[in-house]
Kinemage of the C-alpha trace (Angstrom):
@kinemage 1
@onewidth
@group {chain A} dominant
@subgroup {mainchain}
@vectorlist {calphas} color= white
{ca met a 1} P 0.000 0.000 0.000
{ca lys a 2} L 1.598 3.201 -1.235
{ca glu a 3} L 0.430 5.407 1.646
{ca tyr a 4} L 2.131 3.158 4.208
{ca leu a 5} L 5.324 2.834 2.177
{ca asp a 6} L 5.451 6.633 1.856
{ca leu a 7} L 5.242 6.853 5.661
{ca val a 8} L 8.127 4.394 5.993
{ca arg a 9} L 10.252 6.430 3.581
{ca leu a 10} L 9.404 9.660 5.388
{ca val a 11} L 10.607 8.374 8.754
{ca leu a 12} L 13.668 6.615 7.346
{ca asp a 13} L 14.736 9.689 5.361
{ca his a 14} L 13.868 12.447 7.823
{ca gly a 15} L 13.611 10.814 11.250
{ca val a 16} L 15.926 12.018 14.027
{ca arg a 17} L 17.658 9.438 16.165
{ca lys a 18} L 16.736 9.584 19.824
{ca pro a 19} L 16.636 7.254 22.852
{ca ser a 20} L 13.373 5.664 24.016
{ca arg a 21} L 12.046 4.328 27.312
{ca thr a 22} L 12.541 0.766 25.973
{ca gly a 23} L 16.319 1.162 25.837
{ca val a 24} L 16.269 0.852 22.050
{ca asp a 25} L 16.903 3.979 19.962
{ca thr a 26} L 14.400 5.168 17.400
{ca leu a 27} L 14.320 7.255 14.267
{ca ser a 28} L 11.566 9.674 15.245
{ca tyr a 29} L 9.503 11.963 13.012
{ca phe a 30} L 7.123 14.629 14.340
{ca gly a 31} L 3.637 15.053 12.941
{ca ala a 32} L 3.275 12.303 10.346
{ca phe a 33} L -0.018 12.064 8.479
{ca tyr a 34} L -1.548 9.872 5.804
{ca arg a 35} L -5.007 8.904 4.671
{ca val a 36} L -6.454 6.044 2.655
{ca asp a 37} L -9.639 5.624 0.652
{ca leu a 38} L -11.469 2.750 2.332
{ca ala a 39} L -13.669 2.282 -0.731
{ca ala a 40} L -10.567 1.291 -2.737
{ca gly a 41} L -10.069 -1.907 -0.743
{ca phe a 42} L -9.418 -3.040 2.801
{ca pro a 43} L -6.082 -1.462 3.878
{ca leu a 44} L -4.212 -4.525 5.076
{ca leu a 45} L -0.548 -4.434 4.074
{ca thr a 46} L 0.424 -6.597 1.119
{ca thr a 47} L 4.189 -5.930 1.277
{ca lys a 48} L 4.239 -8.324 4.227
{ca lys a 49} L 1.669 -10.702 5.654
{ca val a 50} L -0.274 -9.203 8.569
{ca asn a 51} L -2.052 -11.469 11.049
{ca tyr a 52} L -5.570 -10.126 10.547
{ca ala a 53} L -7.054 -12.664 12.954
{ca ala a 54} L -5.034 -11.029 15.752
{ca val a 55} L -6.147 -7.566 14.612
{ca leu a 56} L -9.790 -8.621 14.738
{ca arg a 57} L -9.456 -10.386 18.090
{ca glu a 58} L -7.910 -7.226 19.537
{ca leu a 59} L -10.674 -4.993 18.165
{ca leu a 60} L -13.450 -7.255 19.450
{ca trp a 61} L -11.690 -7.251 22.837
{ca tyr a 62} L -11.741 -3.444 22.814
{ca leu a 63} L -15.440 -3.478 21.964
{ca ser a 64} L -16.169 -5.917 24.795
{ca gly a 65} L -15.158 -3.250 27.312
{ca glu a 66} L -13.033 -5.716 29.265
{ca glu a 67} L -10.120 -4.393 31.335
{ca his a 68} L -8.288 -7.698 31.535
{ca ile a 69} L -6.723 -9.973 28.910
{ca arg a 70} L -7.817 -13.342 30.233
{ca his a 71} L -10.021 -14.040 27.218
{ca leu a 72} L -7.864 -12.245 24.662
{ca arg a 73} L -4.719 -14.199 25.525
{ca arg a 74} L -6.399 -17.414 24.374
{ca tyr a 75} L -5.971 -16.093 20.833
{ca thr a 76} L -3.082 -13.634 20.885
{ca lys a 77} L -0.314 -12.626 23.302
{ca ile a 78} L 0.087 -9.061 22.017
{ca trp a 79} L -0.954 -7.458 25.325
{ca asp a 80} L 0.737 -9.891 27.722
{ca ala a 81} L 3.817 -7.699 28.273
{ca trp a 82} L 1.753 -4.842 29.724
{ca ala a 83} L -0.722 -6.751 31.906
{ca asp a 84} L -0.110 -7.702 35.530
{ca glu a 85} L 0.101 -11.260 36.843
{ca arg a 86} L -3.704 -11.448 37.086
{ca gly a 87} L -4.144 -10.345 33.474
{ca glu a 88} L -5.430 -6.907 34.490
{ca leu a 89} L -4.527 -3.969 32.265
{ca glu a 90} L -4.405 -0.433 33.644
{ca thr a 91} L -5.055 1.100 30.264
{ca ala a 92} L -7.551 -1.117 28.507
{ca tyr a 93} L -8.869 0.794 25.511
{ca gly a 94} L -12.285 -0.835 25.607
{ca arg a 95} L -12.782 0.152 29.230
{ca tyr a 96} L -12.772 3.776 28.119
{ca trp a 97} L -14.521 3.230 24.807
{ca arg a 98} L -17.466 1.540 26.531
{ca arg a 99} L -17.289 2.712 30.169
{ca phe a 100} L -15.566 6.103 30.351
{ca pro a 101} L -15.939 7.460 33.938
{ca his a 102} L -17.801 10.757 34.118
{ca pro a 103} L -18.217 12.483 37.505
{ca val a 104} L -21.754 13.809 37.782
{ca gln a 105} L -22.059 16.904 39.963
{ca pro a 106} L -25.641 17.838 40.875
{ca ser a 107} L -26.582 21.222 39.402
{ca his a 108} L -27.781 22.484 42.772
{ca ala a 109} L -24.498 21.685 44.560
{ca pro a 110} L -22.791 24.706 46.146
{ca leu a 111} L -19.552 25.999 44.650
{ca val a 112} L -16.623 24.685 46.679
{ca glu a 113} L -13.408 26.671 46.408
{ca thr a 114} L -11.253 24.550 48.700
{ca gly a 115} L -11.103 20.886 49.620
{ca gln a 116} L -12.444 17.975 47.620
{ca val a 117} L -15.910 17.268 46.338
{ca thr a 118} L -17.092 13.696 45.917
{ca ala a 119} L -19.466 13.191 43.001
{ca pro a 120} L -21.198 10.048 41.714
{ca val a 121} L -19.620 8.535 38.603
{ca glu a 122} L -21.569 7.713 35.458
{ca glu a 123} L -20.056 5.324 32.913
{ca ile a 124} L -20.334 6.582 29.330
{ca asp a 125} L -20.557 4.157 26.399
{ca gln a 126} L -18.870 6.283 23.738
{ca ile a 127} L -19.242 3.699 20.965
{ca ala a 128} L -22.998 3.370 21.499
{ca tyr a 129} L -23.319 7.162 21.603
{ca val a 130} L -21.462 7.621 18.312
{ca ile a 131} L -23.587 5.023 16.522
{ca glu a 132} L -26.860 6.454 17.780
{ca glu a 133} L -25.757 10.033 17.085
{ca ile a 134} L -24.788 9.160 13.496
{ca lys a 135} L -28.241 7.679 12.971
{ca arg a 136} L -29.977 10.644 14.635
{ca asn a 137} L -27.809 13.503 13.412
{ca pro a 138} L -25.286 12.503 10.742
{ca ala a 139} L -24.196 16.151 10.350
{ca ser a 140} L -22.817 16.162 13.905
{ca arg a 141} L -19.225 17.303 14.452
{ca arg a 142} L -19.130 15.732 17.908
{ca leu a 143} L -18.627 12.061 16.990
{ca val a 144} L -15.582 11.712 19.249
{ca val a 145} L -14.288 8.682 21.162
{ca ser a 146} L -11.455 9.154 23.672
{ca ala a 147} L -9.337 6.576 25.486
{ca trp a 148} L -7.290 9.186 27.345
{ca glu a 149} L -8.195 9.584 31.021
{ca pro a 150} L -5.473 11.791 32.564
{ca gly a 151} L -5.291 10.177 36.001
{ca asn a 152} L -5.024 6.698 34.516
{ca ala a 153} L -2.538 7.826 31.882
{ca gln a 154} L -0.190 9.279 34.500
{ca arg a 155} L -0.056 5.965 36.386
{ca ser a 156} L -0.282 3.428 33.604
{ca lys a 157} L 2.617 1.279 32.445
{ca leu a 158} L 1.575 2.022 28.843
{ca pro a 159} L -0.872 4.922 28.387
{ca pro a 160} L -3.006 4.761 25.229
{ca cys a 161} L -1.006 5.278 22.044
{ca his a 162} L -4.002 5.712 19.728
{ca tyr a 163} L -5.868 7.879 22.169
{ca ser a 164} L -8.743 9.506 20.263
{ca phe a 165} L -10.746 9.090 17.076
{ca val a 166} L -13.466 11.099 15.393
{ca phe a 167} L -16.058 10.111 12.808
{ca gln a 168} L -17.541 12.351 10.137
{ca val a 169} L -20.372 11.715 7.715
{ca leu a 170} L -19.946 13.494 4.389
{ca gly a 171} L -21.843 12.822 1.182
{ca gly a 172} L -23.354 9.624 2.556
{ca lys a 173} L -19.906 8.246 3.428
{ca leu a 174} L -18.360 7.573 6.844
{ca asn a 175} L -14.872 8.974 7.475
{ca cys a 176} L -12.661 8.294 10.491
{ca his a 177} L -9.701 10.292 11.827
{ca leu a 178} L -7.364 8.673 14.366
{ca ser a 179} L -4.987 10.655 16.591
{ca gln a 180} L -1.976 8.804 17.959
{ca arg a 181} L 0.684 10.119 20.347
{ca ser a 182} L 3.211 7.382 19.545
{ca gly a 183} L 3.349 5.036 16.571
{ca asp a 184} L 5.675 2.082 15.947
{ca val a 185} L 5.836 2.200 12.151
{ca ala a 186} L 6.926 -1.411 11.610
{ca leu a 187} L 4.651 -3.187 14.079
{ca gly a 188} L 1.940 -0.954 15.477
{ca ile a 189} L 0.796 1.185 12.559
{ca pro a 190} L -0.241 -1.737 10.282
{ca phe a 191} L -2.384 -3.092 13.150
{ca asn a 192} L -3.847 0.328 13.966
{ca leu a 193} L -4.753 0.933 10.332
{ca ala a 194} L -6.482 -2.431 9.926
{ca cys a 195} L -8.204 -2.151 13.323
{ca tyr a 196} L -9.804 1.235 12.719
{ca ala a 197} L -10.637 0.423 9.108
{ca thr a 198} L -12.576 -2.579 10.419
{ca leu a 199} L -14.352 -0.518 13.075
{ca thr a 200} L -15.264 2.140 10.511
{ca gln a 201} L -16.719 -0.496 8.193
{ca met a 202} L -18.704 -2.017 11.068
{ca ile a 203} L -20.230 1.330 11.993
{ca ala a 204} L -20.833 2.336 8.369
{ca gln a 205} L -22.744 -0.891 7.796
{ca glu a 206} L -24.748 -0.415 10.999
{ca cys a 207} L -25.664 3.152 9.979
{ca gln a 208} L -26.286 2.304 6.299
{ca leu a 209} L -23.458 4.485 5.018
{ca glu a 210} L -20.791 3.972 2.375
{ca leu a 211} L -17.087 3.859 3.234
{ca gly a 212} L -15.128 7.096 3.049
{ca trp a 213} L -11.600 7.958 4.190
{ca phe a 214} L -9.439 6.818 7.067
{ca ala a 215} L -7.045 9.583 8.147
{ca his a 216} L -4.230 9.063 10.653
{ca ser a 217} L -2.182 11.678 12.516
{ca ile a 218} L 0.861 10.445 14.468
{ca val a 219} L 2.715 12.812 16.800
{ca asp a 220} L 5.813 10.614 17.202
{ca ala a 221} L 6.099 8.206 14.281
{ca his a 222} L 9.160 6.088 14.923
{ca ile a 223} L 11.245 3.186 13.677
{ca tyr a 224} L 13.402 1.178 16.064
{ca val a 225} L 17.047 1.195 15.017
{ca ala a 226} L 20.131 -0.607 16.313
{ca ala a 227} L 23.563 -1.368 14.935
{ca ala a 228} L 24.555 -4.927 14.039
{ca gly a 229} L 26.433 -6.550 16.899
{ca ser a 230} L 25.033 -4.154 19.510
{ca pro a 231} L 23.109 -5.450 22.578
{ca thr a 232} L 19.862 -4.243 21.006
{ca ala a 233} L 20.549 -5.466 17.451
{ca ala a 234} L 17.628 -7.916 17.526
{ca phe a 235} L 15.197 -4.998 17.822
{ca asp a 236} L 16.336 -3.213 14.668
{ca his a 237} L 13.397 -2.678 12.279
{ca val a 238} L 15.187 -0.840 9.494
{ca ala a 239} L 16.236 -3.889 7.459
{ca gly a 240} L 12.730 -5.360 7.461
{ca leu a 241} L 11.168 -2.086 6.404
{ca arg a 242} L 13.680 -1.644 3.587
{ca glu a 243} L 12.724 -5.137 2.441
{ca gln a 244} L 9.112 -3.987 2.235
{ca leu a 245} L 10.111 -0.913 0.239
{ca ala a 246} L 11.721 -3.234 -2.306
{ca arg a 247} L 8.497 -5.202 -2.751
{ca ala a 248} L 5.727 -4.162 -5.130
{ca pro a 249} L 2.359 -3.652 -3.404
{ca arg a 250} L -0.351 -6.068 -4.487
{ca arg a 251} L -4.085 -5.606 -4.893
{ca leu a 252} L -5.855 -4.881 -1.614
{ca pro a 253} L -8.210 -7.507 -0.174
{ca arg a 254} L -11.865 -6.999 0.692
{ca leu a 255} L -13.487 -7.365 4.079
{ca lys a 256} L -16.975 -8.841 4.220
{ca ile a 257} L -19.024 -8.438 7.409
{ca ala a 258} L -22.212 -10.376 8.064
{ca arg a 259} L -25.405 -8.326 7.919
{ca lys a 260} L -26.124 -8.409 11.633
{ca pro a 261} L -26.648 -5.713 14.272
{ca phe a 262} L -23.376 -4.161 15.447
{ca ala a 263} L -23.701 -5.546 18.990
{ca gln a 264} L -24.225 -9.098 17.716
{ca leu a 265} L -21.146 -9.345 15.500
{ca thr a 266} L -18.634 -12.042 16.454
{ca phe a 267} L -15.278 -13.167 15.103
{ca glu a 268} L -16.921 -15.646 12.729
{ca asp a 269} L -18.928 -12.847 11.066
{ca phe a 270} L -15.847 -11.346 9.392
{ca ser a 271} L -14.348 -12.695 6.186
{ca leu a 272} L -11.148 -11.383 4.602
{ca gln a 273} L -11.266 -12.081 0.880
{ca asp a 274} L -8.531 -12.182 -1.798
{ca tyr a 275} L -5.643 -11.422 0.547
{ca asp a 276} L -2.426 -12.254 -1.317
{ca pro a 277} L 0.498 -10.646 0.553
{ca his a 278} L 4.235 -11.057 0.260
{ca pro a 279} L 5.774 -13.324 2.951
{ca ala a 280} L 5.763 -12.236 6.580
{ca ile a 281} L 8.656 -10.231 8.020
{ca thr a 282} L 9.432 -10.692 11.702
{ca phe a 283} L 9.927 -7.632 13.894
{ca lys a 284} L 10.757 -7.965 17.572
{ca val a 285} L 8.703 -5.881 20.005
{ca ala a 286} L 10.607 -3.401 22.180
{ca val a 287} L 8.854 -3.450 25.564
């Protein structure tokens, strides 16, 4: 996919080397952006094989609202490194997508200038709100979902990377814009792209809309880099990405989703069709 390969070239050519919390250096680029036309095909990379089953399992886990990985880890281990020994995850995206805590202060409460005020907490299902608001008022500019809760983010082992997304309906098509504070170009971005493309298609189908654009803004787009023979050499992603740049992109696959209500969709209701990628390339995760 040209848009992804252009992102790779951008970071390789203009990224600045800097240390990271993982102990592995990165080539970092500020303010990367790309967008893809979802109507042109499902944006799953063809210059390497991507495990779409893992992408879908992760998305359905988000949508479940669970804050542990006990069920997810039966299918994929991608979140194991950040969960505690009980499988609990401080920053579980779905927890905030489906149950974002909102303190409700009664309107008649007196203004308190000092001390602390305790207010009841209401849990907000942002996904349900967005779907219903699209159906009720497709012209809305408030179709926002946030996974960033400041108190949690300050304590979490891994605060949300893709922290907010916004939908827009334009000309009968559903567009999605994702904001990401930190993006691992080799490993994370292909998953993020496929994940949100799937979610957008699910919501478009539920709301009887056509597919529009997926746009992606990344504050720190980075590629892990390490010299051969160094202690971190196994985490170098440059060689694998250059291999992808040497491969010709192939025709994008199609994603078919069963015609069922959004809340009833399960893993078996998704079918990836005509996916013919180049062989997989292994990248080691820097934790």
